[in-house]
MIVEXRO-613615 format. One record per residue (C-alpha): residue in one letter; x, z, y. Coordinates in nm, 3 decimals. Layout:
# MIVEXRO-613615
> a  X  Z  Y
...
This chain:
# MIVEXRO-613615
> m  1.204  2.553  0.575
> r  0.871  2.409  0.463
> s  1.044  2.135  0.261
> v  1.265  2.397  0.081
> l  0.961  2.606  -0.013
> y  0.772  2.292  -0.124
> l  1.063  2.183  -0.344
> a  1.110  2.533  -0.486
> c  0.743  2.547  -0.590
> m  0.772  2.208  -0.762
> i  1.083  2.312  -0.952
> y  0.926  2.639  -1.060
> t  0.610  2.462  -1.177
> l  0.813  2.205  -1.369
> s  1.033  2.469  -1.538
> f  0.727  2.672  -1.638
> s  0.566  2.359  -1.788
> i  0.878  2.276  -1.989
> n  0.887  2.624  -2.136
> q  0.524  2.590  -2.235
> c  0.597  2.261  -2.405
> f  0.782  2.422  -2.695
> a  0.450  2.558  -2.811
> q  0.317  2.201  -2.825
> d  0.624  2.042  -2.989
> s  0.418  1.829  -3.226
> i  0.246  1.660  -2.936
> w  0.581  1.565  -2.774
> q  0.698  1.415  -3.103
> q  0.421  1.158  -3.099
> s  0.541  0.805  -3.030
> p  0.462  0.662  -2.684
> e  0.305  0.323  -2.612
> l  0.532  0.059  -2.464
> s  0.378  -0.226  -2.262
> i  0.499  -0.522  -2.059
> s  0.295  -0.656  -1.770
> g  0.342  -0.896  -1.483
> f  0.195  -1.056  -1.181
> v  0.251  -1.388  -0.998
> d  0.094  -1.487  -0.666
> v  0.167  -1.843  -0.533
> f  0.027  -1.937  -0.191
> y  -0.002  -2.199  0.081
> i  -0.093  -2.115  0.442
> y  -0.145  -2.352  0.737
> d  -0.117  -2.165  1.067
> f  -0.271  -2.371  1.350
> n  -0.032  -2.203  1.596
> q  0.248  -2.383  1.409
> p  0.502  -2.101  1.457
> q  0.873  -2.157  1.403
> g  1.103  -1.939  1.195
> s  1.090  -1.780  0.852
> q  0.792  -1.558  0.931
> r  0.480  -1.702  1.086
> q  0.373  -1.376  1.254
> v  0.611  -1.075  1.276
> f  0.339  -0.810  1.207
> l  0.233  -0.963  0.872
> y  0.417  -0.901  0.548
> n  0.210  -1.092  0.287
> h  0.143  -1.468  0.269
> n  0.356  -1.490  0.579
> r  0.493  -1.845  0.570
> h  0.361  -2.155  0.747
> n  0.298  -2.495  0.597
> e  0.493  -2.437  0.275
> f  0.419  -2.345  -0.081
> n  0.584  -2.018  -0.171
> l  0.582  -1.710  -0.400
> n  0.423  -1.413  -0.229
> l  0.496  -1.168  -0.509
> g  0.611  -1.190  -0.864
> f  0.710  -0.897  -1.083
> v  0.768  -0.798  -1.443
> k  0.697  -0.437  -1.539
> l  0.778  -0.221  -1.839
> g  0.552  0.080  -1.887
> l  0.585  0.379  -2.119
> t  0.274  0.587  -2.180
> h  0.243  0.915  -2.365
> s  -0.012  1.197  -2.340
> k  0.265  1.415  -2.192
> y  0.486  1.174  -1.999
> r  0.497  0.823  -1.849
> a  0.748  0.589  -1.691
> n  0.744  0.252  -1.512
> l  1.011  0.001  -1.413
> a  0.914  -0.316  -1.233
> l  1.144  -0.577  -1.078
> q  1.014  -0.809  -0.811
> t  1.085  -1.115  -0.598
> g  0.898  -1.323  -0.338
> t  0.830  -1.328  0.035
> y  0.654  -0.986  0.008
> a  0.978  -0.831  -0.122
> n  1.191  -1.004  0.148
> d  0.962  -0.894  0.435
> n  0.860  -0.543  0.329
> y  1.199  -0.437  0.189
> a  1.415  -0.595  0.458
> a  1.559  -0.252  0.556
> e  1.660  -0.170  0.201
> p  2.022  -0.245  0.097
> g  2.133  -0.463  -0.192
> l  1.926  -0.469  -0.511
> l  1.688  -0.191  -0.394
> k  1.464  -0.462  -0.241
> n  1.403  -0.602  -0.587
> i  1.255  -0.276  -0.722
> f  0.874  -0.279  -0.718
> e  0.841  0.046  -0.917
> a  1.083  0.287  -1.083
> n  0.929  0.622  -1.164
> i  0.888  0.895  -1.428
> g  0.596  1.131  -1.470
> i  0.546  1.446  -1.673
> s  0.234  1.650  -1.753
> l  0.258  2.007  -1.630
> n  -0.028  2.171  -1.822
> k  -0.199  2.167  -2.159
> e  -0.506  1.983  -2.032
> n  -0.295  1.703  -1.878
> t  -0.478  1.742  -1.545
> l  -0.160  1.824  -1.347
> w  0.116  1.564  -1.321
> l  0.448  1.534  -1.143
> d  0.573  1.182  -1.075
> a  0.904  1.102  -0.905
> g  1.087  0.786  -0.808
> i  0.976  0.468  -0.629
> l  0.598  0.479  -0.634
> p  0.301  0.282  -0.494
> s  0.185  0.426  -0.163
> h  -0.095  0.681  -0.161
> i  -0.227  0.523  0.160
> g  -0.505  0.261  0.180
> f  -0.740  0.063  -0.046
> e  -0.533  -0.259  -0.046
> s  -0.221  -0.288  -0.265
> a  0.058  -0.542  -0.289
> i  -0.116  -0.689  -0.596
> s  -0.355  -0.933  -0.427
> i  -0.572  -0.992  -0.735
> d  -0.691  -0.630  -0.704
> n  -0.800  -0.679  -0.346
> w  -1.125  -0.825  -0.210
> t  -0.951  -1.066  0.027
> m  -0.652  -1.299  -0.015
> t  -0.461  -1.179  0.293
> r  -0.434  -0.809  0.381
> s  -0.601  -0.647  0.677
> l  -0.390  -0.550  0.981
> l  -0.451  -0.190  0.882
> a  -0.291  -0.239  0.539
> e  -0.008  -0.463  0.657
> n  0.115  -0.197  0.902
> s  0.098  0.116  0.681
> p  0.318  0.188  0.372
> y  0.286  -0.017  0.055
> f  0.545  0.192  -0.133
> l  0.730  0.521  -0.108
> s  1.029  0.704  -0.263
> g  0.983  1.069  -0.348
> a  0.782  1.305  -0.567
> k  0.406  1.330  -0.610
> l  0.208  1.621  -0.758
> t  -0.139  1.512  -0.871
> y  -0.427  1.733  -0.989
> n  -0.745  1.600  -1.150
> p  -0.983  1.895  -1.201
> n  -1.253  1.657  -1.329
> d  -1.358  1.289  -1.325
> k  -1.481  1.314  -0.966
> w  -1.185  1.463  -0.784
> e  -0.814  1.374  -0.742
> i  -0.588  1.586  -0.518
> a  -0.220  1.502  -0.451
> g  0.069  1.633  -0.246
> l  0.386  1.429  -0.177
> i  0.736  1.470  -0.042
> m  0.899  1.142  0.060
> n  1.210  0.979  0.211
> g  1.007  0.843  0.502
> w  0.749  0.589  0.617
> q  0.778  0.307  0.358
> r  1.142  0.372  0.273
> i  1.333  0.380  -0.052
> q  1.660  0.497  0.099
> r  1.632  0.760  0.372
> l  1.711  0.630  0.720
> q  2.072  0.705  0.819
> g  2.085  1.009  1.050
> n  1.747  1.142  0.937
> s  1.781  1.471  0.739
> l  1.415  1.563  0.733
> p  1.177  1.471  0.443
> s  0.825  1.341  0.510
> f  0.511  1.484  0.357
> g  0.176  1.343  0.251
> t  -0.158  1.439  0.093
> q  -0.439  1.256  -0.073
> i  -0.793  1.363  -0.162
> k  -1.008  1.118  -0.355
> y  -1.371  1.187  -0.440
> k  -1.583  0.966  -0.670
> p  -1.932  1.117  -0.703
> t  -2.060  0.815  -0.899
> e  -1.922  0.495  -1.041
> k  -2.052  0.310  -0.734
> i  -1.902  0.534  -0.462
> s  -1.542  0.623  -0.382
> i  -1.422  0.824  -0.081
> n  -1.055  0.873  0.015
> w  -0.851  1.065  0.275
> s  -0.474  1.023  0.285
> t  -0.217  1.163  0.529
> f  0.148  1.127  0.635
> i  0.361  1.370  0.837
> g  0.721  1.291  0.930
> a  0.970  1.146  1.169
> d  1.062  0.782  1.121
> g  1.389  0.789  1.306
> p  1.727  0.968  1.321
> d  1.730  1.342  1.399
> s  1.872  1.273  1.746
> s  1.567  1.077  1.859
> g  1.312  1.123  1.579
> r  0.953  1.165  1.699
> m  0.699  1.336  1.478
> r  0.433  1.109  1.339
> y  0.093  1.228  1.214
> f  -0.124  0.972  1.034
> n  -0.458  0.969  0.863
> n  -0.617  0.702  0.646
> f  -0.985  0.716  0.555
> y  -1.181  0.468  0.347
> s  -1.509  0.457  0.151
> q  -1.606  0.196  -0.106
> f  -1.969  0.139  -0.208
> q  -2.119  -0.084  -0.470
> v  -2.455  -0.114  -0.296
> t  -2.616  -0.342  -0.550
> e  -2.492  -0.522  -0.862
> k  -2.378  -0.813  -0.643
> f  -2.302  -0.658  -0.306
> g  -2.013  -0.421  -0.226
> l  -1.884  -0.273  0.093
> i  -1.550  -0.114  0.204
> a  -1.516  0.077  0.536
> g  -1.166  0.185  0.635
> f  -1.015  0.363  0.937
> d  -0.656  0.447  1.021
> i  -0.560  0.674  1.307
> g  -0.214  0.808  1.391
> t  -0.023  0.981  1.670
> q  0.349  0.998  1.747
> q  0.542  1.193  2.004
> a  0.620  0.997  2.319
> i  0.975  1.136  2.306
> k  1.143  1.389  2.078
> g  1.018  1.742  2.149
> s  0.742  1.623  2.379
> s  0.390  1.761  2.384
> e  0.264  1.412  2.478
> y  0.157  1.179  2.197
> d  0.089  0.808  2.176
> l  -0.209  0.689  1.966
> w  -0.284  0.396  1.742
> f  -0.591  0.322  1.535
> s  -0.754  0.051  1.328
> p  -1.106  0.015  1.179
> v  -1.192  -0.245  0.916
> l  -1.510  -0.348  0.735
> i  -1.514  -0.576  0.428
> a  -1.831  -0.699  0.255
> q  -1.816  -0.870  -0.083
> y  -2.090  -1.074  -0.251
> t  -2.082  -1.188  -0.617
> i  -2.241  -1.529  -0.639
> n  -2.207  -1.559  -1.018
> k  -1.958  -1.457  -1.284
> s  -1.702  -1.711  -1.154
> w  -1.751  -1.710  -0.776
> k  -1.730  -1.439  -0.512
> t  -1.713  -1.438  -0.134
> a  -1.594  -1.175  0.112
> f  -1.621  -1.129  0.487
> r  -1.389  -0.907  0.689
> a  -1.411  -0.771  1.047
> e  -1.119  -0.570  1.185
> y  -0.956  -0.434  1.501
> y  -0.606  -0.297  1.570
> h  -0.513  -0.089  1.873
> d  -0.148  -0.003  1.933
> k  -0.115  0.000  2.313
> t  0.228  0.164  2.326
> g  0.380  -0.032  2.036
> i  0.436  0.256  1.794
> i  0.393  0.039  1.486
> i  0.388  -0.314  1.633
> p  0.608  -0.339  1.944
> v  0.526  -0.663  2.127
> g  0.618  -0.568  2.486
> t  0.304  -0.701  2.656
> e  0.086  -0.537  2.921
> n  -0.176  -0.411  2.673
> g  0.056  -0.368  2.373
> f  -0.076  -0.488  2.040
> l  -0.455  -0.516  2.059
> s  -0.624  -0.754  1.821
> s  -0.963  -0.818  1.670
> g  -1.016  -1.043  1.371
> l  -1.258  -1.209  1.129
> s  -1.200  -1.370  0.796
> l  -1.400  -1.543  0.526
> n  -1.293  -1.556  0.163
> l  -1.408  -1.760  -0.134
> d  -1.276  -1.674  -0.479
> y  -1.297  -1.856  -0.811
> t  -1.213  -1.655  -1.122
> a  -1.116  -1.888  -1.404
> t  -1.072  -1.597  -1.643
> q  -1.046  -1.223  -1.597
> n  -0.674  -1.246  -1.527
> i  -0.656  -1.560  -1.303
> i  -0.802  -1.605  -0.955
> c  -0.797  -1.899  -0.713
> r  -0.864  -1.804  -0.352
> f  -0.946  -1.978  -0.026
> e  -0.948  -1.803  0.310
> g  -0.997  -1.875  0.677
> r  -0.879  -1.611  0.925
> w  -0.908  -1.580  1.305
> m  -0.742  -1.323  1.529
> n  -0.773  -1.276  1.904
> s  -0.596  -1.061  2.164
> p  -0.619  -1.011  2.544
> d  -0.239  -1.071  2.554
> k  -0.038  -1.358  2.416
> i  0.100  -1.192  2.104
> f  0.072  -1.470  1.845
> q  0.370  -1.692  1.785
> t  0.365  -2.068  1.856
> p  0.651  -2.322  1.884
> t  0.672  -2.261  2.262
> v  0.464  -2.002  2.452
> s  0.277  -1.732  2.258
> s  -0.103  -1.758  2.230
> n  -0.403  -1.528  2.260
> n  -0.552  -1.663  1.939
> n  -0.440  -1.729  1.580
> f  -0.628  -1.926  1.317
> i  -0.513  -1.998  0.963
> i  -0.647  -2.149  0.643
> g  -0.487  -2.056  0.317
> t  -0.515  -2.069  -0.058
> s  -0.350  -1.891  -0.347
> i  -0.343  -1.876  -0.726
> a  -0.265  -1.543  -0.887
> i  -0.230  -1.432  -1.249
> k  -0.195  -1.084  -1.393
> f  -0.114  -1.003  -1.757
> s  -0.040  -0.706  -1.977
> y  0.061  -0.669  -2.348
> n  0.126  -0.369  -2.571
> l  0.460  -0.401  -2.743
> r  0.437  -0.090  -2.957
> k  0.170  0.166  -3.041
């Protein structure tokens, strides 16, 4: 019932906006800007556990190959921008697409973005976007050049990178952004077979100054068929601070609960804190340090079947060289530890995992027409 009411409100708002548009016909007749952009991230990782198989660790979805050069993510994107509407289409390939979109059929796994947005008011502060969109959860995206570390935190790897649905966004001023979403599920393009219920999400972003950003995102839904689907309630919090001109800090925390069984009043819990500090050495060099912990004792997100479930702490150290604004060369060492043997090796699993890795990434964008 809630989903029907939510959808009815969105349709009413959209129809009202379209009616209002006739009064602004001259604005709609203006030509949009067309741009082409792209991203390529090539990497090499050496995992000292020397795991076998196509994925070095099953709970990682980026830079997840051992002792081989590979493409993590490459995409080409067409973007259409107008004061009253916008659209994006991006096609992708790489190990990120293979690992994160494994559940999607056919060519759907090659779609990085495919969405259309329309302004719903005269001031352009209320937008409706629909299609395949970047996730509203977390401070780390699939585009590694935009992140402070080469690899993603456990928190980011095990929450949605993308979604399929509709997003209503309101920006009352430069400091606030408020959004509500209806989705096909937890990181899904195509709805899971047997699941008839949509999922919902919210996002509140507050930026009091250029140096401070605070975010709270949520997810509510059942990631399973109706016959066995268990309600999941998830919260993502993060704050980003530019403490000085050279020193920045990100603090993030994920916490979620899911019904132990369908209809149960008992819930299982998982959570993950992370702290990342970045120091700018000079205009070409930066370094970053990360400390993190992931607690999923009952295997809601990462089922490993051990006595303590998936419990892991980790540290990493990053060194980045920026050749130009659009190209970055990265080096990273990362160590993870667990009370149980959850990390893959050629034979028996291990309590520890240590890797060293490097990557080169480039990002570009050109306007084709103005």
